[in-house]
C-alpha positions, 0 to 999 in steps of 0.5 A: 500500500505504501509503495503504491502511494510512493509510486503514485506520488512519483508519477504525479511529480513526474507528470507535473515536471513534464507539463511544466517543461513542455508548456512553460514559456521560454525564459528570455535572458537579456545579455549583460551590458558590456563595458564598452558602449557600442552604438545602438543601431537605428530603430527599424520600422515595423515590418509585417511578418511574411507569414501571418499567423492568424488564429481561427475565430473561436467556435461559437456554440449554438447550444443553450442552457435549456437542456441542462435546466430540463435535465436538472428538473427531471433529476429532481422529479426522479428523486422526489418520486424515489422519496414518495416510493419509499414513503409508500413502502413504509405505509404498506409496512404500517398497513401490514402491521395494523392488519397483523394486529387486527387478525390477532384480536378475537372477533368481538374485541372493540379494538378491532375497529381501530386497527381496521381503520388504521390499516385502511388509512395506511393502505390509502396513503400507500396507494396515493404515494405510489401513484404520485411516485409513478406520475412524477417518475415518468415525467422526470424520466421523460424530461431527462430523455427530452433534454438529451434529445434537445442537446443533440437537436440544438447542434454543436457549433456554428463552424460545422457544416449545416448538414452535420450539425443537425440530428435527424430524428426518426420514429419507427412503429413496431408491431409483433404478436402481443406487442405494439410500440415505437422506436425513437432514434437519431442519425447524425 
């Protein structure tokens, strides 16, 4: 374990030194002034370099923040659906506990009504939470999928050709015995 840490530290140090020597700006040293004063040459007029080095313009992206916003909303909905599903499971466990207590009591016991009402209310709460979780989870997953589609539809950069910047979505129906559905795809 210790040798692994030492090796990783040595490799990290080596990588840092390599990056520093590769990407460090060159050091320009000025010559030391000589004891004799030499006449300085006359200043020259600035002559443009024969080989101009023009950098390409920065690539401007056509993408907006909307896919990220929609994806974030979808993730929040999925997390909320998960919490609601956990609440539904707890309510179902409480219903089971109340039913166990209900069936443990004899038929004429007056406490049976209280346990029956408790089991019924926990059952209703469980069903309600499960339905809410299903709806919110479905909307959340659709939002995440929609944000991914929007990411590709918005395109990459304005410098790329118009034909390659757009995704071509396709929707293909699928039928089989006992199955009907559709496949969504995109080609770039």
